[in-house]
Structure formats: structure tokens, C-alpha cells
mmJSON file of the N, C-alpha and C atoms, coordinates in Angstrom:
{"data_MODEL":{"atom_site":{
"group_PDB":["ATOM","ATOM","ATOM","ATOM","ATOM","ATOM","ATOM","ATOM","ATOM","ATOM","ATOM","ATOM","ATOM","ATOM","ATOM","ATOM","ATOM","ATOM","ATOM","ATOM","ATOM","ATOM","ATOM","ATOM","ATOM","ATOM","ATOM","ATOM","ATOM","ATOM","ATOM","ATOM","ATOM","ATOM","ATOM","ATOM","ATOM","ATOM","ATOM","ATOM","ATOM","ATOM","ATOM","ATOM","ATOM","ATOM","ATOM","ATOM","ATOM","ATOM","ATOM","ATOM","ATOM","ATOM","ATOM","ATOM","ATOM","ATOM","ATOM","ATOM","ATOM","ATOM","ATOM","ATOM","ATOM","ATOM","ATOM","ATOM","ATOM","ATOM","ATOM","ATOM","ATOM","ATOM","ATOM","ATOM","ATOM","ATOM","ATOM","ATOM","ATOM","ATOM","ATOM","ATOM","ATOM","ATOM","ATOM","ATOM","ATOM","ATOM","ATOM","ATOM","ATOM","ATOM","ATOM","ATOM","ATOM","ATOM","ATOM","ATOM","ATOM","ATOM","ATOM","ATOM","ATOM","ATOM","ATOM","ATOM","ATOM","ATOM","ATOM","ATOM","ATOM","ATOM","ATOM","ATOM","ATOM","ATOM","ATOM","ATOM","ATOM","ATOM","ATOM","ATOM","ATOM","ATOM","ATOM","ATOM","ATOM","ATOM","ATOM","ATOM","ATOM","ATOM","ATOM","ATOM","ATOM","ATOM","ATOM","ATOM","ATOM","ATOM","ATOM","ATOM","ATOM","ATOM","ATOM","ATOM","ATOM","ATOM","ATOM","ATOM","ATOM","ATOM","ATOM","ATOM","ATOM","ATOM","ATOM","ATOM","ATOM","ATOM","ATOM","ATOM","ATOM","ATOM","ATOM","ATOM","ATOM","ATOM","ATOM","ATOM","ATOM","ATOM","ATOM","ATOM","ATOM","ATOM","ATOM","ATOM","ATOM","ATOM","ATOM","ATOM","ATOM","ATOM","ATOM","ATOM","ATOM","ATOM","ATOM","ATOM","ATOM","ATOM","ATOM","ATOM","ATOM","ATOM","ATOM","ATOM","ATOM","ATOM","ATOM","ATOM","ATOM","ATOM","ATOM","ATOM","ATOM","ATOM","ATOM","ATOM","ATOM","ATOM","ATOM","ATOM"],
"id":[1,2,3,4,5,6,7,8,9,10,11,12,13,14,15,16,17,18,19,20,21,22,23,24,25,26,27,28,29,30,31,32,33,34,35,36,37,38,39,40,41,42,43,44,45,46,47,48,49,50,51,52,53,54,55,56,57,58,59,60,61,62,63,64,65,66,67,68,69,70,71,72,73,74,75,76,77,78,79,80,81,82,83,84,85,86,87,88,89,90,91,92,93,94,95,96,97,98,99,100,101,102,103,104,105,106,107,108,109,110,111,112,113,114,115,116,117,118,119,120,121,122,123,124,125,126,127,128,129,130,131,132,133,134,135,136,137,138,139,140,141,142,143,144,145,146,147,148,149,150,151,152,153,154,155,156,157,158,159,160,161,162,163,164,165,166,167,168,169,170,171,172,173,174,175,176,177,178,179,180,181,182,183,184,185,186,187,188,189,190,191,192,193,194,195,196,197,198,199,200,201,202,203,204,205,206,207,208,209,210,211,212,213,214,215,216],
"type_symbol":["N","C","C","N","C","C","N","C","C","N","C","C","N","C","C","N","C","C","N","C","C","N","C","C","N","C","C","N","C","C","N","C","C","N","C","C","N","C","C","N","C","C","N","C","C","N","C","C","N","C","C","N","C","C","N","C","C","N","C","C","N","C","C","N","C","C","N","C","C","N","C","C","N","C","C","N","C","C","N","C","C","N","C","C","N","C","C","N","C","C","N","C","C","N","C","C","N","C","C","N","C","C","N","C","C","N","C","C","N","C","C","N","C","C","N","C","C","N","C","C","N","C","C","N","C","C","N","C","C","N","C","C","N","C","C","N","C","C","N","C","C","N","C","C","N","C","C","N","C","C","N","C","C","N","C","C","N","C","C","N","C","C","N","C","C","N","C","C","N","C","C","N","C","C","N","C","C","N","C","C","N","C","C","N","C","C","N","C","C","N","C","C","N","C","C","N","C","C","N","C","C","N","C","C","N","C","C","N","C","C","N","C","C","N","C","C"],
"label_atom_id":["N","CA","C","N","CA","C","N","CA","C","N","CA","C","N","CA","C","N","CA","C","N","CA","C","N","CA","C","N","CA","C","N","CA","C","N","CA","C","N","CA","C","N","CA","C","N","CA","C","N","CA","C","N","CA","C","N","CA","C","N","CA","C","N","CA","C","N","CA","C","N","CA","C","N","CA","C","N","CA","C","N","CA","C","N","CA","C","N","CA","C","N","CA","C","N","CA","C","N","CA","C","N","CA","C","N","CA","C","N","CA","C","N","CA","C","N","CA","C","N","CA","C","N","CA","C","N","CA","C","N","CA","C","N","CA","C","N","CA","C","N","CA","C","N","CA","C","N","CA","C","N","CA","C","N","CA","C","N","CA","C","N","CA","C","N","CA","C","N","CA","C","N","CA","C","N","CA","C","N","CA","C","N","CA","C","N","CA","C","N","CA","C","N","CA","C","N","CA","C","N","CA","C","N","CA","C","N","CA","C","N","CA","C","N","CA","C","N","CA","C","N","CA","C","N","CA","C","N","CA","C","N","CA","C","N","CA","C","N","CA","C","N","CA","C","N","CA","C","N","CA","C"],
"label_alt_id":[null,null,null,null,null,null,null,null,null,null,null,null,null,null,null,null,null,null,null,null,null,null,null,null,null,null,null,null,null,null,null,null,null,null,null,null,null,null,null,null,null,null,null,null,null,null,null,null,null,null,null,null,null,null,null,null,null,null,null,null,null,null,null,null,null,null,null,null,null,null,null,null,null,null,null,null,null,null,null,null,null,null,null,null,null,null,null,null,null,null,null,null,null,null,null,null,null,null,null,null,null,null,null,null,null,null,null,null,null,null,null,null,null,null,null,null,null,null,null,null,null,null,null,null,null,null,null,null,null,null,null,null,null,null,null,null,null,null,null,null,null,null,null,null,null,null,null,null,null,null,null,null,null,null,null,null,null,null,null,null,null,null,null,null,null,null,null,null,null,null,null,null,null,null,null,null,null,null,null,null,null,null,null,null,null,null,null,null,null,null,null,null,null,null,null,null,null,null,null,null,null,null,null,null,null,null,null,null,null,null,null,null,null,null,null,null],
"label_comp_id":["MET","MET","MET","SER","SER","SER","THR","THR","THR","GLY","GLY","GLY","LEU","LEU","LEU","SER","SER","SER","SER","SER","SER","LEU","LEU","LEU","SER","SER","SER","LYS","LYS","LYS","LEU","LEU","LEU","PRO","PRO","PRO","GLU","GLU","GLU","LEU","LEU","LEU","THR","THR","THR","THR","THR","THR","LEU","LEU","LEU","TYR","TYR","TYR","PRO","PRO","PRO","PHE","PHE","PHE","ALA","ALA","ALA","GLY","GLY","GLY","ALA","ALA","ALA","GLU","GLU","GLU","TYR","TYR","TYR","VAL","VAL","VAL","TYR","TYR","TYR","THR","THR","THR","LEU","LEU","LEU","ILE","ILE","ILE","LEU","LEU","LEU","LEU","LEU","LEU","GLY","GLY","GLY","PHE","PHE","PHE","ILE","ILE","ILE","VAL","VAL","VAL","VAL","VAL","VAL","PHE","PHE","PHE","PHE","PHE","PHE","MET","MET","MET","TRP","TRP","TRP","GLN","GLN","GLN","THR","THR","THR","ALA","ALA","ALA","MET","MET","MET","GLU","GLU","GLU","GLN","GLN","GLN","LEU","LEU","LEU","HIS","HIS","HIS","ILE","ILE","ILE","LYS","LYS","LYS","LYS","LYS","LYS","ILE","ILE","ILE","MET","MET","MET","GLY","GLY","GLY","GLU","GLU","GLU","ALA","ALA","ALA","LYS","LYS","LYS","SER","SER","SER","GLU","GLU","GLU","PRO","PRO","PRO","ALA","ALA","ALA","PRO","PRO","PRO","SER","SER","SER","ALA","ALA","ALA","ALA","ALA","ALA","ALA","ALA","ALA","PHE","PHE","PHE","ALA","ALA","ALA","PRO","PRO","PRO","ALA","ALA","ALA","GLU","GLU","GLU"],
"label_asym_id":["A","A","A","A","A","A","A","A","A","A","A","A","A","A","A","A","A","A","A","A","A","A","A","A","A","A","A","A","A","A","A","A","A","A","A","A","A","A","A","A","A","A","A","A","A","A","A","A","A","A","A","A","A","A","A","A","A","A","A","A","A","A","A","A","A","A","A","A","A","A","A","A","A","A","A","A","A","A","A","A","A","A","A","A","A","A","A","A","A","A","A","A","A","A","A","A","A","A","A","A","A","A","A","A","A","A","A","A","A","A","A","A","A","A","A","A","A","A","A","A","A","A","A","A","A","A","A","A","A","A","A","A","A","A","A","A","A","A","A","A","A","A","A","A","A","A","A","A","A","A","A","A","A","A","A","A","A","A","A","A","A","A","A","A","A","A","A","A","A","A","A","A","A","A","A","A","A","A","A","A","A","A","A","A","A","A","A","A","A","A","A","A","A","A","A","A","A","A","A","A","A","A","A","A","A","A","A","A","A","A","A","A","A","A","A","A"],
"label_entity_id":["1","1","1","1","1","1","1","1","1","1","1","1","1","1","1","1","1","1","1","1","1","1","1","1","1","1","1","1","1","1","1","1","1","1","1","1","1","1","1","1","1","1","1","1","1","1","1","1","1","1","1","1","1","1","1","1","1","1","1","1","1","1","1","1","1","1","1","1","1","1","1","1","1","1","1","1","1","1","1","1","1","1","1","1","1","1","1","1","1","1","1","1","1","1","1","1","1","1","1","1","1","1","1","1","1","1","1","1","1","1","1","1","1","1","1","1","1","1","1","1","1","1","1","1","1","1","1","1","1","1","1","1","1","1","1","1","1","1","1","1","1","1","1","1","1","1","1","1","1","1","1","1","1","1","1","1","1","1","1","1","1","1","1","1","1","1","1","1","1","1","1","1","1","1","1","1","1","1","1","1","1","1","1","1","1","1","1","1","1","1","1","1","1","1","1","1","1","1","1","1","1","1","1","1","1","1","1","1","1","1","1","1","1","1","1","1"],
"label_seq_id":[1,1,1,2,2,2,3,3,3,4,4,4,5,5,5,6,6,6,7,7,7,8,8,8,9,9,9,10,10,10,11,11,11,12,12,12,13,13,13,14,14,14,15,15,15,16,16,16,17,17,17,18,18,18,19,19,19,20,20,20,21,21,21,22,22,22,23,23,23,24,24,24,25,25,25,26,26,26,27,27,27,28,28,28,29,29,29,30,30,30,31,31,31,32,32,32,33,33,33,34,34,34,35,35,35,36,36,36,37,37,37,38,38,38,39,39,39,40,40,40,41,41,41,42,42,42,43,43,43,44,44,44,45,45,45,46,46,46,47,47,47,48,48,48,49,49,49,50,50,50,51,51,51,52,52,52,53,53,53,54,54,54,55,55,55,56,56,56,57,57,57,58,58,58,59,59,59,60,60,60,61,61,61,62,62,62,63,63,63,64,64,64,65,65,65,66,66,66,67,67,67,68,68,68,69,69,69,70,70,70,71,71,71,72,72,72],
"pdbx_PDB_ins_code":[null,null,null,null,null,null,null,null,null,null,null,null,null,null,null,null,null,null,null,null,null,null,null,null,null,null,null,null,null,null,null,null,null,null,null,null,null,null,null,null,null,null,null,null,null,null,null,null,null,null,null,null,null,null,null,null,null,null,null,null,null,null,null,null,null,null,null,null,null,null,null,null,null,null,null,null,null,null,null,null,null,null,null,null,null,null,null,null,null,null,null,null,null,null,null,null,null,null,null,null,null,null,null,null,null,null,null,null,null,null,null,null,null,null,null,null,null,null,null,null,null,null,null,null,null,null,null,null,null,null,null,null,null,null,null,null,null,null,null,null,null,null,null,null,null,null,null,null,null,null,null,null,null,null,null,null,null,null,null,null,null,null,null,null,null,null,null,null,null,null,null,null,null,null,null,null,null,null,null,null,null,null,null,null,null,null,null,null,null,null,null,null,null,null,null,null,null,null,null,null,null,null,null,null,null,null,null,null,null,null,null,null,null,null,null,null],
"Cartn_x":[210.759,210.823,209.545,209.723,208.589,208.636,207.462,207.382,207.316,207.025,206.907,205.5,204.566,203.168,202.42,201.727,200.924,199.44,199.064,197.668,197.624,196.484,196.335,195.862,195.699,195.223,196.271,197.53,198.589,199.006,198.257,198.601,198.71,197.802,197.953,199.198,199.76,200.954,202.229,202.139,203.324,203.682,204.95,205.409,205.477,205.893,205.988,207.012,206.761,207.63,208.735,208.677,209.706,209.907,211.098,211.355,210.571,210.387,209.707,208.235,207.607,206.178,205.4,204.416,203.612,204.106,205.258,205.813,205.414,204.502,204.099,203.468,202.702,202.065,203.103,204.132,205.205,205.918,206.223,206.891,206.007,204.704,203.785,203.756,203.72,203.727,205.042,206.149,207.448,207.479,206.983,206.967,206.072,204.885,203.991,204.6,205.259,205.943,207.044,207.811,208.879,208.31,207.205,206.591,206.123,205.482,204.999,206.167,207.208,208.383,209.062,209.168,209.803,209.052,207.716,206.935,206.995,206.998,207.125,208.493,209.541,210.892,210.998,210.435,210.495,209.747,208.587,207.817,208.582,209.215,209.994,211.166,211.838,212.963,212.5,211.371,210.86,210.43,209.798,209.41,210.639,211.687,212.928,213.523,213.487,214.025,213.208,211.894,211.035,211.285,211.408,211.7,213.04,214.005,215.324,215.216,214.483,214.317,213.565,212.488,211.702,212.508,213.317,214.161,215.191,215.767,216.736,216.047,214.824,214.105,213.756,213.424,213.068,214.295,215.436,216.621,217.436,216.946,217.668,217.625,218.735,218.739,217.874,217.13,216.303,217.226,216.838,217.693,217.783,218.99,219.177,218.64,218.229,217.691,218.805,220.032,221.152,221.365,221.027,221.216,220.268,219.149,218.183,218.26,219.173,219.302,219.943,219.564,220.167,221.659,222.406,223.848,224.093,225.081,225.394,226.307],
"Cartn_y":[166.832,167.136,166.579,165.779,165.133,165.372,165.523,165.705,164.378,163.335,162.027,161.723,162.614,162.383,161.827,160.723,160.172,160.392,160.634,160.943,161.859,162.491,163.39,162.672,161.365,160.632,160.603,160.715,160.705,162.119,163.103,164.49,164.779,164.292,164.553,163.922,162.946,162.283,163.08,164.04,164.833,165.752,166.003,166.937,168.336,169.279,170.651,170.747,171.666,171.807,172.825,173.569,174.549,174.641,175.06,175.153,176.301,176.241,177.266,177.415,176.357,176.417,176.659,177.523,177.866,179.101,179.614,180.799,182.081,181.971,183.152,184.207,183.771,184.724,185.487,184.798,185.448,186.471,186.069,186.99,188.197,187.972,189.07,190.055,189.543,190.423,191.194,190.532,191.215,192.316,192.022,193.027,194.202,193.942,195.028,195.875,195.228,195.961,196.842,196.311,197.092,198.299,198.104,199.201,200.301,199.917,200.907,201.671,200.962,201.616,202.518,202.05,202.858,204.163,204.105,205.319,206.258,205.712,206.57,207.26,206.516,207.088,208.129,207.822,208.752,210.045,209.926,211.107,211.957,211.315,212.058,212.775,212.119,212.754,213.935,213.795,214.9,216.066,215.798,216.879,217.604,216.863,217.481,218.36,217.868,218.637,219.908,219.8,220.977,221.99,221.522,222.44,223.125,222.388,222.979,224.066,223.793,224.78,226.002,225.778,226.894,227.685,226.999,227.691,228.564,228.079,228.887,230.083,229.899,231.0,232.088,231.692,232.659,233.335,232.684,233.235,234.141,234.363,235.267,236.673,237.36,238.702,239.65,240.467,241.475,242.585,243.268,244.375,245.441,245.911,246.858,248.232,248.98,250.321,251.256,250.98,251.854,251.811,250.72,250.615,251.549,251.889,252.771,254.206,254.474,255.837,256.746,258.005,258.918,259.124,259.342,259.553,260.88,260.921,262.14,263.027],
"Cartn_z":[-46.368,-44.967,-44.332,-43.293,-42.648,-41.151,-40.545,-39.091,-38.361,-39.05,-38.427,-37.967,-38.162,-37.797,-38.997,-38.767,-39.851,-39.6,-38.315,-38.007,-36.784,-36.581,-35.453,-34.191,-34.241,-33.075,-31.957,-32.283,-31.274,-30.849,-31.236,-30.942,-29.441,-28.578,-27.142,-26.524,-27.18,-26.654,-26.929,-27.802,-28.137,-26.982,-26.829,-25.798,-26.397,-25.588,-26.074,-27.192,-28.079,-29.239,-29.026,-27.953,-27.671,-26.159,-25.738,-24.295,-23.664,-22.376,-21.582,-21.96,-22.421,-22.743,-21.463,-21.536,-20.381,-19.66,-20.056,-19.408,-20.136,-21.085,-21.85,-20.96,-19.95,-19.047,-18.234,-17.812,-17.055,-17.941,-19.171,-20.091,-20.408,-20.522,-20.79,-19.629,-18.403,-17.234,-17.127,-17.417,-17.393,-18.444,-19.634,-20.706,-20.348,-19.818,-19.429,-18.312,-17.356,-16.293,-16.849,-17.785,-18.407,-19.14,-19.863,-20.608,-19.656,-18.555,-17.587,-16.979,-16.571,-15.976,-17.003,-18.242,-19.279,-19.508,-19.597,-19.833,-18.631,-17.417,-16.235,-16.229,-16.536,-16.58,-17.689,-18.857,-19.982,-19.648,-19.015,-18.629,-17.623,-16.649,-15.656,-16.315,-17.241,-17.924,-18.774,-19.446,-20.264,-19.39,-18.253,-17.354,-16.819,-16.491,-16.033,-17.126,-18.35,-19.474,-19.697,-19.619,-19.797,-18.688,-17.447,-16.332,-16.527,-17.046,-17.297,-18.368,-19.424,-20.484,-19.959,-19.246,-18.717,-17.69,-16.917,-15.946,-16.629,-17.716,-18.453,-19.104,-19.566,-20.208,-19.193,-17.959,-16.928,-16.333,-16.369,-15.727,-16.654,-17.861,-18.754,-18.165,-18.186,-17.597,-18.416,-17.709,-18.365,-18.837,-19.902,-20.363,-19.284,-19.067,-17.974,-18.39,-17.382,-17.635,-18.104,-17.72,-18.112,-19.606,-20.231,-21.678,-22.41,-21.797,-22.447,-21.963,-21.028,-20.505,-21.568,-21.584,-22.565,-22.242,-23.265,-23.101,-22.389,-21.559,-20.815,-21.58],
"occupancy":[1.0,1.0,1.0,1.0,1.0,1.0,1.0,1.0,1.0,1.0,1.0,1.0,1.0,1.0,1.0,1.0,1.0,1.0,1.0,1.0,1.0,1.0,1.0,1.0,1.0,1.0,1.0,1.0,1.0,1.0,1.0,1.0,1.0,1.0,1.0,1.0,1.0,1.0,1.0,1.0,1.0,1.0,1.0,1.0,1.0,1.0,1.0,1.0,1.0,1.0,1.0,1.0,1.0,1.0,1.0,1.0,1.0,1.0,1.0,1.0,1.0,1.0,1.0,1.0,1.0,1.0,1.0,1.0,1.0,1.0,1.0,1.0,1.0,1.0,1.0,1.0,1.0,1.0,1.0,1.0,1.0,1.0,1.0,1.0,1.0,1.0,1.0,1.0,1.0,1.0,1.0,1.0,1.0,1.0,1.0,1.0,1.0,1.0,1.0,1.0,1.0,1.0,1.0,1.0,1.0,1.0,1.0,1.0,1.0,1.0,1.0,1.0,1.0,1.0,1.0,1.0,1.0,1.0,1.0,1.0,1.0,1.0,1.0,1.0,1.0,1.0,1.0,1.0,1.0,1.0,1.0,1.0,1.0,1.0,1.0,1.0,1.0,1.0,1.0,1.0,1.0,1.0,1.0,1.0,1.0,1.0,1.0,1.0,1.0,1.0,1.0,1.0,1.0,1.0,1.0,1.0,1.0,1.0,1.0,1.0,1.0,1.0,1.0,1.0,1.0,1.0,1.0,1.0,1.0,1.0,1.0,1.0,1.0,1.0,1.0,1.0,1.0,1.0,1.0,1.0,1.0,1.0,1.0,1.0,1.0,1.0,1.0,1.0,1.0,1.0,1.0,1.0,1.0,1.0,1.0,1.0,1.0,1.0,1.0,1.0,1.0,1.0,1.0,1.0,1.0,1.0,1.0,1.0,1.0,1.0,1.0,1.0,1.0,1.0,1.0,1.0],
"B_iso_or_equiv":[0.0,0.0,0.0,0.0,0.0,0.0,0.0,0.0,0.0,0.0,0.0,0.0,0.0,0.0,0.0,0.0,0.0,0.0,0.0,0.0,0.0,0.0,0.0,0.0,0.0,0.0,0.0,0.0,0.0,0.0,0.0,0.0,0.0,0.0,0.0,0.0,0.0,0.0,0.0,0.0,0.0,0.0,0.0,0.0,0.0,0.0,0.0,0.0,0.0,0.0,0.0,0.0,0.0,0.0,0.0,0.0,0.0,0.0,0.0,0.0,0.0,0.0,0.0,0.0,0.0,0.0,0.0,0.0,0.0,0.0,0.0,0.0,0.0,0.0,0.0,0.0,0.0,0.0,0.0,0.0,0.0,0.0,0.0,0.0,0.0,0.0,0.0,0.0,0.0,0.0,0.0,0.0,0.0,0.0,0.0,0.0,0.0,0.0,0.0,0.0,0.0,0.0,0.0,0.0,0.0,0.0,0.0,0.0,0.0,0.0,0.0,0.0,0.0,0.0,0.0,0.0,0.0,0.0,0.0,0.0,0.0,0.0,0.0,0.0,0.0,0.0,0.0,0.0,0.0,0.0,0.0,0.0,0.0,0.0,0.0,0.0,0.0,0.0,0.0,0.0,0.0,0.0,0.0,0.0,0.0,0.0,0.0,0.0,0.0,0.0,0.0,0.0,0.0,0.0,0.0,0.0,0.0,0.0,0.0,0.0,0.0,0.0,0.0,0.0,0.0,0.0,0.0,0.0,0.0,0.0,0.0,0.0,0.0,0.0,0.0,0.0,0.0,0.0,0.0,0.0,0.0,0.0,0.0,0.0,0.0,0.0,0.0,0.0,0.0,0.0,0.0,0.0,0.0,0.0,0.0,0.0,0.0,0.0,0.0,0.0,0.0,0.0,0.0,0.0,0.0,0.0,0.0,0.0,0.0,0.0,0.0,0.0,0.0,0.0,0.0,0.0],
"pdbx_formal_charge":[null,null,null,null,null,null,null,null,null,null,null,null,null,null,null,null,null,null,null,null,null,null,null,null,null,null,null,null,null,null,null,null,null,null,null,null,null,null,null,null,null,null,null,null,null,null,null,null,null,null,null,null,null,null,null,null,null,null,null,null,null,null,null,null,null,null,null,null,null,null,null,null,null,null,null,null,null,null,null,null,null,null,null,null,null,null,null,null,null,null,null,null,null,null,null,null,null,null,null,null,null,null,null,null,null,null,null,null,null,null,null,null,null,null,null,null,null,null,null,null,null,null,null,null,null,null,null,null,null,null,null,null,null,null,null,null,null,null,null,null,null,null,null,null,null,null,null,null,null,null,null,null,null,null,null,null,null,null,null,null,null,null,null,null,null,null,null,null,null,null,null,null,null,null,null,null,null,null,null,null,null,null,null,null,null,null,null,null,null,null,null,null,null,null,null,null,null,null,null,null,null,null,null,null,null,null,null,null,null,null,null,null,null,null,null,null],
"auth_seq_id":[1,1,1,2,2,2,3,3,3,4,4,4,5,5,5,6,6,6,7,7,7,8,8,8,9,9,9,10,10,10,11,11,11,12,12,12,13,13,13,14,14,14,15,15,15,16,16,16,17,17,17,18,18,18,19,19,19,20,20,20,21,21,21,22,22,22,23,23,23,24,24,24,25,25,25,26,26,26,27,27,27,28,28,28,29,29,29,30,30,30,31,31,31,32,32,32,33,33,33,34,34,34,35,35,35,36,36,36,37,37,37,38,38,38,39,39,39,40,40,40,41,41,41,42,42,42,43,43,43,44,44,44,45,45,45,46,46,46,47,47,47,48,48,48,49,49,49,50,50,50,51,51,51,52,52,52,53,53,53,54,54,54,55,55,55,56,56,56,57,57,57,58,58,58,59,59,59,60,60,60,61,61,61,62,62,62,63,63,63,64,64,64,65,65,65,66,66,66,67,67,67,68,68,68,69,69,69,70,70,70,71,71,71,72,72,72],
"auth_comp_id":["MET","MET","MET","SER","SER","SER","THR","THR","THR","GLY","GLY","GLY","LEU","LEU","LEU","SER","SER","SER","SER","SER","SER","LEU","LEU","LEU","SER","SER","SER","LYS","LYS","LYS","LEU","LEU","LEU","PRO","PRO","PRO","GLU","GLU","GLU","LEU","LEU","LEU","THR","THR","THR","THR","THR","THR","LEU","LEU","LEU","TYR","TYR","TYR","PRO","PRO","PRO","PHE","PHE","PHE","ALA","ALA","ALA","GLY","GLY","GLY","ALA","ALA","ALA","GLU","GLU","GLU","TYR","TYR","TYR","VAL","VAL","VAL","TYR","TYR","TYR","THR","THR","THR","LEU","LEU","LEU","ILE","ILE","ILE","LEU","LEU","LEU","LEU","LEU","LEU","GLY","GLY","GLY","PHE","PHE","PHE","ILE","ILE","ILE","VAL","VAL","VAL","VAL","VAL","VAL","PHE","PHE","PHE","PHE","PHE","PHE","MET","MET","MET","TRP","TRP","TRP","GLN","GLN","GLN","THR","THR","THR","ALA","ALA","ALA","MET","MET","MET","GLU","GLU","GLU","GLN","GLN","GLN","LEU","LEU","LEU","HIS","HIS","HIS","ILE","ILE","ILE","LYS","LYS","LYS","LYS","LYS","LYS","ILE","ILE","ILE","MET","MET","MET","GLY","GLY","GLY","GLU","GLU","GLU","ALA","ALA","ALA","LYS","LYS","LYS","SER","SER","SER","GLU","GLU","GLU","PRO","PRO","PRO","ALA","ALA","ALA","PRO","PRO","PRO","SER","SER","SER","ALA","ALA","ALA","ALA","ALA","ALA","ALA","ALA","ALA","PHE","PHE","PHE","ALA","ALA","ALA","PRO","PRO","PRO","ALA","ALA","ALA","GLU","GLU","GLU"],
"auth_asym_id":["A","A","A","A","A","A","A","A","A","A","A","A","A","A","A","A","A","A","A","A","A","A","A","A","A","A","A","A","A","A","A","A","A","A","A","A","A","A","A","A","A","A","A","A","A","A","A","A","A","A","A","A","A","A","A","A","A","A","A","A","A","A","A","A","A","A","A","A","A","A","A","A","A","A","A","A","A","A","A","A","A","A","A","A","A","A","A","A","A","A","A","A","A","A","A","A","A","A","A","A","A","A","A","A","A","A","A","A","A","A","A","A","A","A","A","A","A","A","A","A","A","A","A","A","A","A","A","A","A","A","A","A","A","A","A","A","A","A","A","A","A","A","A","A","A","A","A","A","A","A","A","A","A","A","A","A","A","A","A","A","A","A","A","A","A","A","A","A","A","A","A","A","A","A","A","A","A","A","A","A","A","A","A","A","A","A","A","A","A","A","A","A","A","A","A","A","A","A","A","A","A","A","A","A","A","A","A","A","A","A","A","A","A","A","A","A"],
"auth_atom_id":["N","CA","C","N","CA","C","N","CA","C","N","CA","C","N","CA","C","N","CA","C","N","CA","C","N","CA","C","N","CA","C","N","CA","C","N","CA","C","N","CA","C","N","CA","C","N","CA","C","N","CA","C","N","CA","C","N","CA","C","N","CA","C","N","CA","C","N","CA","C","N","CA","C","N","CA","C","N","CA","C","N","CA","C","N","CA","C","N","CA","C","N","CA","C","N","CA","C","N","CA","C","N","CA","C","N","CA","C","N","CA","C","N","CA","C","N","CA","C","N","CA","C","N","CA","C","N","CA","C","N","CA","C","N","CA","C","N","CA","C","N","CA","C","N","CA","C","N","CA","C","N","CA","C","N","CA","C","N","CA","C","N","CA","C","N","CA","C","N","CA","C","N","CA","C","N","CA","C","N","CA","C","N","CA","C","N","CA","C","N","CA","C","N","CA","C","N","CA","C","N","CA","C","N","CA","C","N","CA","C","N","CA","C","N","CA","C","N","CA","C","N","CA","C","N","CA","C","N","CA","C","N","CA","C","N","CA","C","N","CA","C","N","CA","C","N","CA","C","N","CA","C"],
"pdbx_PDB_model_num":[1,1,1,1,1,1,1,1,1,1,1,1,1,1,1,1,1,1,1,1,1,1,1,1,1,1,1,1,1,1,1,1,1,1,1,1,1,1,1,1,1,1,1,1,1,1,1,1,1,1,1,1,1,1,1,1,1,1,1,1,1,1,1,1,1,1,1,1,1,1,1,1,1,1,1,1,1,1,1,1,1,1,1,1,1,1,1,1,1,1,1,1,1,1,1,1,1,1,1,1,1,1,1,1,1,1,1,1,1,1,1,1,1,1,1,1,1,1,1,1,1,1,1,1,1,1,1,1,1,1,1,1,1,1,1,1,1,1,1,1,1,1,1,1,1,1,1,1,1,1,1,1,1,1,1,1,1,1,1,1,1,1,1,1,1,1,1,1,1,1,1,1,1,1,1,1,1,1,1,1,1,1,1,1,1,1,1,1,1,1,1,1,1,1,1,1,1,1,1,1,1,1,1,1,1,1,1,1,1,1,1,1,1,1,1,1]
}}}
């Protein structure tokens, strides 16, 4: 298997080896934006879930006083 290069003197004449060269910065910014949005969304969902759990815990009916009253 040969690359066709016999010396490094022609290296600047070579073109890019893969498509979209130079777009790494754009992809990095998109990825960082996605990560930030994902963590914000995940935090909001977890806070909603915690509020739901805490709300259910607070809304449990207290034992009624009639249950502890002496029998007539």
C-alpha cells in the first residue's frame, strides 16, 4: 500500500485529505452549545421531578383524629 509520496518537499502542494476541512471550530461550537442546552434541559427536568416528588410527599393526608378517638 503506497500513498504516492516519495518526499516531503511536495507536501504544501497536497490538498485536504478529508471533506469539510477547517470546519472543526464550527463543529466544536455546535457540540459545546448542544452540551450546554442538554445540561440545562436535564437540570430543569430533574427539578420538575423533585418538585413532583416533594409535592406528593406534602399532599399525603394526615391521619385523621377520628381514627385515634376512643370507641363509643
